[in-house]
N, C-alpha and C positions, 0 to 999 in steps of 0.2 A: 562425487558426481560420476555417473557411468557414461559410457560413450553414447547411449541413446537419449541422454538428457534427463534421466531420472536419477534421483538421489538414492543412495544406499538405504537411507531411512524409509523412503517410500516403498522400496521393494520388500523390506523386512517387516514393516508394520502395515496391517490392513488399512485401507482408506478410511473405514469407519472409525478407526482408533487414532488417526493422525489429527494433530491440532488444526483448528480452523485457521485460515490465513491471518486474520487479525490477532489471534492468539499467538501465532508464530512471530508476528511483528512485536507484540508485547514482550515475549520471551527474549527476542534478540536485543531489544532496547534495555531490558533489565540486566542482561548479561554484560552489556556495555556500560552499565551504571548511569543511564540517562535519568534525568529527574522525572518525577511523576507528571509534572505539568507538561514537559516535552512529550512524554508518551501520550498523554491525552490529546495534545495538539496534533501529533502525527496520526493517531487513530482517527481523529475527526476529519482530517484532510483526506485520508485514504477512504473513509466512508463516503465523503462527498464525491470523490473520484469514481468509486464503484457505482453509487446511485446515479450519478450523471450519465453513466454508460449503461443504464438499464440493468444493473446488478450482474453484469457479466464478470466472470472471473478475471482478475488482473493479468493472468498469464495469457488470456485471449486478446488483450488490448495492446495495440502496437503504438509506435511513435506518432503516427498521425492523430490518433485519439488523444494522446497526451497533449499535443499541440492545440487541438480543439478545446480541450478542457482548460488549459492555461490561458488561452485567448478569451474564453468565456469568463474566467475568473477576473482577468484584467479589465474586462468591461464593467465589472461590478465594483470597482474601486479598490480591489485587493492590492493591485500593483501600486497604486498611489499611497496606500498606507505603508507598504513595505519600503517604498522609495523614500518616504519621509523619515524613516528611522535613522 
């Protein structure tokens, strides 16, 4: 990471050739040997999160938006399913 917040990778590789955000998540999970089912679950939640915020890039979304998303999910019974585990 450079001082201006950009990674060395983003400086050396043109934006058109860089992997898309979800592909970057997939690569990171595979390097860490996560199961395919976990990968699919993480990707599904990230997709929901991005769609919930009008397809804004995750870098543009702050802590307040995370809270709104989680509160909204809690209202749909997600929290109760997780708490019952």
